[in-house]
Residue frames as a rotation matrix with the C-alpha (Angstrom) as fourth column:
MET 1
-0.337 0.825 0.453 72.04
0.741 0.529 -0.413 2.72
-0.581 0.196 -0.790 4.40
GLY 2
0.464 0.592 -0.659 71.14
0.085 -0.770 -0.633 6.21
-0.882 0.238 -0.408 3.22
MET 3
-0.282 -0.742 -0.609 73.97
-0.633 -0.333 0.699 6.06
-0.721 0.582 -0.376 0.70
ALA 4
-0.878 0.040 0.476 72.69
0.287 0.842 0.457 2.83
-0.382 0.538 -0.751 -0.90
LEU 5
0.111 0.994 -0.017 69.22
0.660 -0.086 -0.746 4.48
-0.743 0.072 -0.666 -1.31
ILE 6
0.348 -0.036 -0.937 70.58
-0.440 -0.888 -0.130 7.46
-0.828 0.457 -0.325 -3.25
ASN 7
-0.686 -0.681 -0.256 72.58
-0.552 0.258 0.793 5.18
-0.474 0.685 -0.553 -5.50
ARG 8
-0.610 0.569 0.552 69.66
0.573 0.797 -0.189 2.99
-0.547 0.201 -0.812 -6.06
ARG 9
0.435 0.809 -0.396 67.59
0.353 -0.557 -0.752 6.01
-0.828 0.187 -0.528 -7.02
LYS 10
-0.002 -0.530 -0.848 70.27
-0.729 -0.579 0.364 7.30
-0.684 0.619 -0.386 -9.38
LEU 11
-0.888 -0.318 0.333 70.58
-0.077 0.815 0.574 3.85
-0.454 0.484 -0.748 -10.81
ALA 12
-0.126 0.917 0.377 66.80
0.680 0.357 -0.641 3.68
-0.722 0.176 -0.669 -11.41
SER 13
0.645 0.373 -0.667 66.72
-0.149 -0.795 -0.589 7.03
-0.749 0.479 -0.457 -13.21
LEU 14
-0.364 -0.793 -0.489 69.82
-0.734 -0.078 0.674 6.07
-0.573 0.604 -0.554 -15.26
ILE 15
-0.755 0.168 0.634 68.19
0.337 0.929 0.155 2.78
-0.563 0.330 -0.758 -16.26
GLY 16
0.321 0.942 -0.098 65.06
0.500 -0.257 -0.827 4.70
-0.805 0.216 -0.553 -17.28
VAL 17
0.335 -0.272 -0.902 67.17
-0.615 -0.789 0.009 6.95
-0.714 0.551 -0.432 -19.48
LEU 18
-0.694 -0.718 0.053 69.03
-0.511 0.543 0.666 3.93
-0.508 0.435 -0.744 -20.97
VAL 19
-0.430 0.607 0.668 65.80
0.581 0.752 -0.310 2.14
-0.691 0.256 -0.676 -21.73
LEU 20
0.633 0.692 -0.346 64.29
0.199 -0.577 -0.792 5.20
-0.748 0.433 -0.503 -23.54
LEU 21
0.047 -0.655 -0.754 67.44
-0.607 -0.619 0.499 6.19
-0.794 0.434 -0.427 -25.41
PRO 22
-0.833 -0.380 0.403 67.76
0.079 0.639 0.765 3.11
-0.548 0.669 -0.502 -27.70
ALA 23
0.003 0.917 0.399 64.09
0.852 0.206 -0.480 3.48
-0.523 0.342 -0.781 -28.68
TRP 24
0.707 0.207 -0.676 64.58
-0.019 -0.950 -0.311 7.17
-0.707 0.233 -0.668 -29.51
GLY 25
-0.313 -0.885 -0.344 67.94
-0.572 -0.114 0.812 6.47
-0.758 0.451 -0.471 -31.25
TYR 26
-0.611 0.131 0.781 66.15
0.469 0.855 0.223 3.74
-0.638 0.502 -0.584 -33.24
ALA 27
0.471 0.877 0.093 63.46
0.653 -0.275 -0.706 5.99
-0.593 0.394 -0.702 -34.38
GLN 28
0.438 -0.430 -0.789 66.05
-0.524 -0.835 0.164 8.59
-0.730 0.342 -0.592 -35.51
GLN 29
-0.546 -0.829 0.123 68.03
-0.402 0.388 0.830 5.95
-0.735 0.403 -0.545 -37.27
ALA 30
-0.122 0.609 0.784 65.05
0.605 0.672 -0.427 4.30
-0.786 0.422 -0.451 -39.02
GLU 31
0.793 0.422 -0.439 64.53
-0.003 -0.718 -0.696 7.53
-0.609 0.554 -0.568 -41.06
VAL 32
0.232 -0.793 -0.563 68.23
-0.867 -0.431 0.249 7.62
-0.441 0.431 -0.788 -42.17
SER 33
-0.187 -0.515 0.837 68.87
-0.219 0.852 0.476 3.92
-0.958 -0.094 -0.272 -42.68
GLU 34
0.607 0.550 0.574 67.00
0.416 0.395 -0.819 3.77
-0.677 0.736 0.011 -45.95
ALA 35
0.961 -0.276 -0.020 69.22
-0.193 -0.620 -0.761 6.40
0.198 0.735 -0.649 -47.57
ASN 36
0.419 -0.841 0.342 72.31
-0.823 -0.193 0.534 5.14
-0.383 -0.505 -0.773 -45.74
HIS 37
0.965 -0.133 -0.227 74.42
-0.034 0.792 -0.609 2.94
0.261 0.596 0.760 -47.96
CYS 38
0.333 -0.897 0.292 77.63
-0.807 -0.431 -0.403 3.58
0.487 -0.102 -0.867 -45.95
GLN 39
0.765 -0.151 0.626 78.05
-0.387 0.670 0.634 0.17
-0.515 -0.727 0.454 -44.29
PRO 40
-0.153 -0.920 -0.361 81.65
-0.971 0.072 0.228 -0.95
-0.183 0.386 -0.904 -45.03
VAL 41
0.855 0.344 -0.388 81.59
-0.434 0.884 -0.172 -4.28
0.284 0.316 0.905 -46.90
SER 42
0.823 -0.471 -0.317 83.93
0.546 0.811 0.212 -6.57
0.157 -0.347 0.924 -45.05
GLY 43
0.315 -0.668 -0.674 86.03
0.542 -0.457 0.706 -3.58
-0.779 -0.588 0.218 -43.73
SER 44
-0.490 -0.553 0.674 86.58
0.869 -0.251 0.426 -2.08
-0.067 0.794 0.604 -47.22
GLU 45
-0.251 0.424 -0.870 85.74
0.242 -0.843 -0.480 1.52
-0.937 -0.331 0.109 -47.91
GLN 46
-0.831 -0.171 0.530 84.76
0.530 0.050 0.847 1.13
-0.171 0.984 0.049 -51.54
HIS 47
0.060 0.956 0.286 81.34
0.944 -0.147 0.294 2.72
0.323 0.252 -0.912 -50.97
SER 48
-0.303 -0.119 -0.946 82.65
0.723 -0.675 -0.147 5.98
-0.620 -0.729 0.290 -49.48
GLY 49
-0.998 0.015 0.053 81.76
0.024 -0.745 0.666 8.04
0.050 0.666 0.744 -52.53
GLN 50
-0.249 0.965 -0.086 78.21
0.285 0.158 0.945 6.86
0.926 0.211 -0.314 -52.39
CYS 51
-0.051 0.184 -0.982 78.25
0.992 0.126 -0.028 7.27
0.118 -0.975 -0.189 -48.64
GLU 52
-0.815 -0.243 -0.527 79.15
0.349 -0.931 -0.110 10.93
-0.463 -0.274 0.843 -48.80
HIS 53
-0.819 0.558 0.130 76.46
-0.105 -0.368 0.924 11.43
0.563 0.744 0.360 -51.45
SER 54
-0.011 0.932 -0.362 73.69
0.468 0.325 0.822 9.95
0.884 -0.160 -0.440 -49.40
ALA 55
-0.259 -0.102 -0.960 74.83
0.949 -0.211 -0.234 11.67
-0.179 -0.972 0.151 -46.25
ASP 56
-0.995 -0.087 -0.053 74.41
0.072 -0.968 0.242 15.00
-0.072 0.237 0.969 -48.04
ASN 57
-0.555 0.832 0.010 70.88
-0.278 -0.197 0.940 14.23
0.784 0.519 0.340 -49.10
THR 58
-0.496 0.414 -0.763 69.73
0.680 0.732 -0.045 12.40
0.540 -0.541 -0.645 -45.92
ALA 59
-0.618 0.267 -0.740 68.99
0.596 -0.455 -0.662 15.35
-0.513 -0.849 0.122 -43.63
TYR 60
-0.787 0.308 -0.535 67.50
-0.484 -0.845 0.226 17.41
-0.383 0.437 0.814 -46.45
ASP 61
-0.255 0.646 -0.720 65.48
-0.865 0.181 0.469 14.78
0.433 0.742 0.512 -48.27
LYS 62
-0.735 -0.224 0.640 64.84
-0.588 0.681 -0.436 12.25
-0.339 -0.697 -0.632 -45.57
PHE 63
0.011 0.939 0.344 61.32
-0.508 0.302 -0.807 11.29
-0.861 -0.166 0.480 -46.63
ASP 64
0.909 0.417 0.031 61.22
-0.133 0.358 -0.924 10.72
-0.396 0.835 0.381 -50.34
GLY 65
-0.121 -0.977 0.175 64.88
0.260 0.139 0.956 11.28
-0.958 0.161 0.237 -51.29
VAL 66
-0.197 0.168 0.966 63.31
0.965 0.210 0.160 12.51
-0.176 0.963 -0.203 -54.48
VAL 67
-0.585 0.012 -0.811 63.16
-0.065 -0.997 0.032 15.82
-0.808 0.072 0.584 -56.37
TYR 68
0.130 0.663 0.737 60.34
0.847 0.312 -0.431 16.25
-0.516 0.680 -0.521 -58.82
ARG 69
-0.642 -0.380 -0.666 60.83
-0.012 -0.864 0.504 18.62
-0.767 0.331 0.550 -61.81
GLY 70
-0.116 0.573 0.811 58.68
0.934 0.341 -0.107 19.81
-0.338 0.745 -0.575 -64.64
VAL 71
-0.993 -0.071 0.092 57.30
0.098 -0.937 0.334 22.72
0.063 0.341 0.938 -66.55
ILE 72
-0.170 0.972 -0.159 53.82
0.946 0.116 -0.304 23.98
-0.277 -0.202 -0.939 -65.47
ASN 73
0.847 0.523 -0.099 52.22
0.453 -0.806 -0.380 27.01
-0.279 0.277 -0.919 -67.30
THR 74
0.738 -0.580 0.345 55.51
0.257 -0.232 -0.938 27.51
0.624 0.781 -0.022 -69.11
LYS 75
0.406 -0.543 0.735 57.42
-0.844 -0.531 0.074 27.94
0.350 -0.650 -0.674 -65.77
PRO 76
-0.248 -0.581 -0.775 60.09
-0.078 0.810 -0.582 25.56
0.966 -0.084 -0.246 -64.56
VAL 77
0.573 0.601 0.557 58.86
-0.695 -0.004 0.719 23.87
0.434 -0.799 0.415 -61.35
THR 78
-0.417 -0.676 -0.607 60.92
-0.141 0.708 -0.692 21.94
0.898 -0.202 -0.391 -58.75
LEU 79
0.560 0.614 0.556 59.32
-0.685 -0.035 0.728 20.24
0.466 -0.788 0.401 -55.77
GLU 80
-0.473 -0.760 -0.445 61.34
-0.215 0.589 -0.779 18.75
0.855 -0.273 -0.442 -53.00
ILE 81
0.738 0.655 -0.165 59.89
-0.036 0.283 0.958 16.82
0.674 -0.701 0.233 -50.03
ILE 82
-0.348 -0.892 0.288 61.91
-0.208 -0.226 -0.952 17.77
0.914 -0.391 -0.107 -46.93
GLY 83
-0.147 0.189 0.971 61.98
-0.988 -0.079 -0.134 17.35
0.051 -0.979 0.198 -43.18
GLN 84
-0.806 -0.066 0.588 60.32
-0.213 0.959 -0.185 14.09
-0.551 -0.274 -0.788 -42.34
GLY 85
-0.775 0.523 0.355 57.93
0.603 0.443 0.664 14.23
0.190 0.729 -0.658 -45.19
ASN 86
0.128 0.866 -0.483 55.89
0.932 -0.271 -0.240 16.96
-0.338 -0.420 -0.842 -43.64
GLN 87
0.270 -0.154 -0.950 57.44
-0.064 -0.988 0.142 19.96
-0.961 0.023 -0.277 -45.35
TYR 88
0.491 -0.143 0.860 58.19
0.849 0.303 -0.434 20.97
-0.198 0.942 0.270 -48.95
ARG 89
-0.217 -0.504 -0.836 60.33
-0.033 -0.853 0.522 23.38
-0.976 0.140 0.168 -50.83
MET 90
0.355 0.384 0.852 58.89
0.827 0.295 -0.478 24.43
-0.435 0.875 -0.213 -54.22
THR 91
-0.488 -0.550 -0.677 60.67
0.065 -0.797 0.601 26.55
-0.870 0.249 0.425 -56.67
VAL 92
0.468 0.656 0.592 58.55
0.765 0.034 -0.643 28.10
-0.442 0.754 -0.486 -59.43
ASP 93
0.663 -0.166 0.730 60.47
0.510 -0.614 -0.603 30.13
0.548 0.772 -0.322 -62.10
GLY 94
-0.238 -0.953 0.189 63.37
0.336 -0.263 -0.904 30.63
0.911 -0.151 0.383 -59.63
LEU 95
-0.221 0.213 0.952 61.26
-0.788 -0.614 -0.045 31.77
0.575 -0.760 0.304 -56.67
ALA 96
-0.690 -0.179 -0.701 61.45
0.168 0.903 -0.396 29.31
0.704 -0.391 -0.593 -53.74
THR 97
0.080 0.644 0.761 58.60
-0.844 -0.363 0.395 28.77
0.531 -0.674 0.514 -51.20
PHE 98
-0.904 -0.288 -0.316 58.56
-0.047 0.802 -0.595 26.52
0.425 -0.523 -0.738 -48.19
GLY 99
-0.128 0.897 0.422 55.51
-0.913 -0.272 0.302 25.13
0.386 -0.347 0.855 -46.45
GLU 100
-0.384 0.167 0.908 53.73
-0.610 0.692 -0.386 22.33
-0.693 -0.702 -0.164 -44.64
LEU 101
-0.452 0.216 -0.865 52.86
-0.751 0.432 0.500 19.16
0.481 0.876 -0.033 -46.44
ASN 102
-0.117 0.454 0.883 50.35
-0.646 0.641 -0.415 16.39
-0.754 -0.619 0.219 -45.72
THR 103
-0.778 -0.056 -0.625 49.94
-0.553 0.532 0.641 13.16
0.297 0.845 -0.445 -47.57
GLU 104
0.080 0.851 0.520 46.80
-0.765 0.387 -0.515 11.11
-0.639 -0.356 0.681 -47.85
ARG 105
-0.851 -0.365 0.378 46.55
-0.104 0.821 0.561 7.59
-0.515 0.438 -0.737 -49.21
GLY 106
-0.295 0.730 0.617 44.28
0.814 0.530 -0.238 6.85
-0.500 0.432 -0.750 -52.13
PHE 107
-0.660 0.142 -0.738 42.94
-0.384 -0.908 0.169 8.86
-0.646 0.395 0.653 -55.00
GLU 108
0.081 0.766 -0.638 39.66
-0.989 0.140 0.042 7.99
0.122 0.628 0.769 -56.80
GLN 109
0.886 0.359 -0.292 39.91
-0.366 0.930 0.032 4.25
0.283 0.078 0.956 -57.71
ASP 110
0.202 -0.890 -0.408 43.64
0.079 0.430 -0.899 4.01
0.976 0.150 0.157 -56.89
GLU 111
0.955 0.287 -0.079 43.82
0.077 0.018 0.997 3.06
0.288 -0.958 -0.005 -53.31
ASN 112
0.496 -0.828 -0.262 47.60
0.804 0.324 0.499 2.97
-0.328 -0.458 0.826 -53.34
ALA 113
0.176 -0.373 0.911 48.10
0.488 -0.771 -0.410 6.46
0.855 0.517 0.046 -54.80
SER 114
-0.284 -0.304 -0.909 49.65
0.907 -0.393 -0.152 9.15
-0.311 -0.868 0.387 -52.58
LEU 115
0.588 0.463 0.663 48.03
0.584 -0.810 0.047 12.61
0.560 0.360 -0.747 -52.51
PHE 116
-0.503 -0.770 -0.392 50.41
0.860 -0.402 -0.314 15.39
0.084 -0.495 0.865 -51.62
ILE 117
0.643 0.720 0.261 48.62
0.670 -0.694 0.264 18.49
0.371 0.005 -0.929 -50.17
LEU 118
-0.575 -0.813 0.089 50.86
0.712 -0.551 -0.436 21.55
0.403 -0.187 0.896 -49.99
ASN 119
-0.883 0.169 0.438 49.75
-0.344 -0.868 -0.358 24.16
0.320 -0.467 0.825 -47.48
TRP 120
-0.483 0.718 -0.502 47.23
0.414 0.692 0.592 21.72
0.772 0.078 -0.631 -46.20
GLN 121
-0.446 0.292 -0.846 46.41
0.837 -0.201 -0.510 23.94
-0.319 -0.935 -0.155 -43.09
GLN 122
-0.899 0.140 -0.415 45.36
-0.226 -0.960 0.167 26.89
-0.375 0.244 0.894 -45.36
PRO 123
0.125 0.988 -0.091 41.93
-0.492 -0.018 -0.870 27.32
-0.861 0.154 0.484 -46.96
GLU 124
0.296 -0.013 0.955 41.33
0.456 0.880 -0.130 24.92
-0.839 0.474 0.266 -49.77
ALA 125
0.990 0.093 0.108 41.74
0.140 -0.505 -0.852 27.64
-0.025 0.858 -0.512 -52.44
GLU 126
0.489 -0.872 0.024 45.43
-0.872 -0.489 -0.010 28.11
0.020 -0.016 -1.000 -51.30
GLN 127
0.275 -0.353 0.894 46.18
-0.201 0.889 0.413 24.34
-0.940 -0.293 0.173 -51.20
ILE 128
0.058 -0.324 -0.944 48.20
-0.995 0.054 -0.080 22.84
0.077 0.945 -0.319 -54.03
LYS 129
0.441 0.172 0.881 47.55
-0.412 0.911 0.028 19.13
-0.798 -0.375 0.472 -54.63
PHE 130
-0.215 -0.469 -0.857 49.63
-0.930 0.367 0.033 16.59
0.299 0.804 -0.515 -56.59
VAL 131
0.719 0.421 0.553 48.98
-0.560 0.822 0.102 12.90
-0.412 -0.383 0.827 -56.81
LYS 132
-0.532 -0.805 -0.263 51.52
-0.841 0.466 0.275 10.08
-0.099 0.368 -0.925 -57.21
LEU 133
0.541 0.786 -0.299 49.52
-0.829 0.558 -0.034 7.27
0.140 0.266 0.954 -58.89
SER 134
0.400 -0.384 0.832 50.52
-0.376 0.759 0.531 3.70
-0.836 -0.526 0.159 -57.93
LYS 135
0.883 0.003 0.470 51.22
0.359 0.642 -0.678 2.83
-0.304 0.767 0.565 -61.60
ASP 136
0.251 -0.848 0.466 54.19
0.631 -0.222 -0.744 5.22
0.734 0.481 0.479 -61.91
HIS 137
0.600 0.002 -0.800 55.97
0.768 -0.282 0.575 6.56
-0.224 -0.960 -0.170 -58.80
SER 138
-0.455 -0.890 0.010 58.23
0.833 -0.422 0.356 8.76
-0.313 0.171 0.934 -60.84
VAL 139
-0.644 0.356 0.677 55.37
0.326 -0.673 0.664 11.14
0.692 0.648 0.318 -61.85
LEU 140
-0.619 0.541 -0.570 53.38
0.463 -0.336 -0.821 13.65
-0.635 -0.771 -0.042 -59.85
VAL 141
-0.507 0.508 0.696 50.17
0.648 -0.307 0.697 14.91
0.568 0.804 -0.174 -61.53
ARG 142
-0.973 0.183 0.143 48.60
-0.231 -0.841 -0.489 18.18
0.031 -0.509 0.860 -60.44
VAL 143
-0.445 0.890 -0.098 45.07
0.895 0.443 -0.042 17.89
0.006 -0.106 -0.994 -59.11
ASP 144
-0.677 0.106 0.729 42.92
0.207 -0.922 0.327 20.89
0.706 0.373 0.602 -60.09
ALA 145
-0.816 0.328 0.475 40.38
-0.563 -0.635 -0.529 22.84
0.128 -0.700 0.703 -58.02
ASN 146
0.215 0.962 -0.171 37.60
-0.944 0.249 0.216 20.46
0.250 0.115 0.961 -59.04
GLY 147
0.183 -0.187 0.965 39.62
-0.597 0.759 0.260 17.45
-0.781 -0.624 0.027 -57.86
GLN 148
0.985 0.135 0.104 40.37
0.020 0.513 -0.858 16.34
-0.169 0.848 0.503 -61.46
LEU 149
0.149 -0.979 0.138 43.81
0.619 0.202 0.759 15.30
-0.771 -0.028 0.636 -62.73
ASP 150
0.824 -0.059 -0.563 45.51
-0.397 -0.770 -0.500 17.95
-0.404 0.635 -0.658 -64.86
ASN 151
0.633 -0.582 0.509 47.65
0.597 0.787 0.156 15.82
-0.492 0.205 0.846 -67.14
THR 152
0.602 -0.478 0.640 49.20
0.362 -0.551 -0.752 18.99
0.712 0.684 -0.159 -68.64
ALA 153
0.385 -0.513 0.768 50.76
-0.784 -0.620 -0.021 19.78
0.487 -0.594 -0.641 -65.18
THR 154
0.948 -0.101 -0.300 53.12
0.204 0.920 0.334 16.92
0.242 -0.378 0.893 -64.24
LEU 155
0.362 -0.885 0.294 56.40
-0.932 -0.330 0.153 16.78
-0.038 -0.330 -0.943 -62.37
HIS 156
0.841 -0.174 -0.512 58.92
-0.046 0.921 -0.388 13.88
0.539 0.350 0.767 -62.93
THR 157
0.697 -0.695 0.177 61.85
-0.167 0.083 0.982 12.41
-0.697 -0.714 -0.058 -60.97
ARG 158
0.148 -0.735 0.662 63.71
0.809 0.474 0.346 11.48
-0.569 0.484 0.665 -64.20
C-alpha cells in the first residue's frame, strides 16, 4: 500500500510538470514562430537557406526582426530591437550602446503609433524617444525633448 502512495505522489508531480511544460514551451515557441519559415513543405527541404537565415536572426531580433538605419546629426545610426522587444542595441558613429527599451502605444492623434523609449528607467533627459507612425512602419522618427517630431532625425528599415 505504501508503494502505491509514493507512485501516486510521483505521478501527480510528474503530471503537474507535464501540464506546465507545454504552456511554457508554447510561450517560447510563439516568439520564434513568426520568424520561423523552416517548415518543410511536403517533406522537401527547399526552404533550408531561408530557414538558416531566420534561425540566425531569431534569437537576436526576436521582437521586431528589424534593424533601423539612418544618419542623425551627420553620424550614421543603427538601432536594433533585441531580446523580447525590451532591449536595444544602438550604434552611433561606430560606438555601440545597449539598454532597456519600453514601448507605448499611441502618439498624439495616431492611436496605432508605437513609441519606443530607450533608457526608459532613466531620468527623462537621458531617454531617447522614437515613434513608429501607423502610416509607415518602415520609419522611426525621433521625438525631441519637447515631445515634438524631429523629421530631420529619421531611421529607416529599407
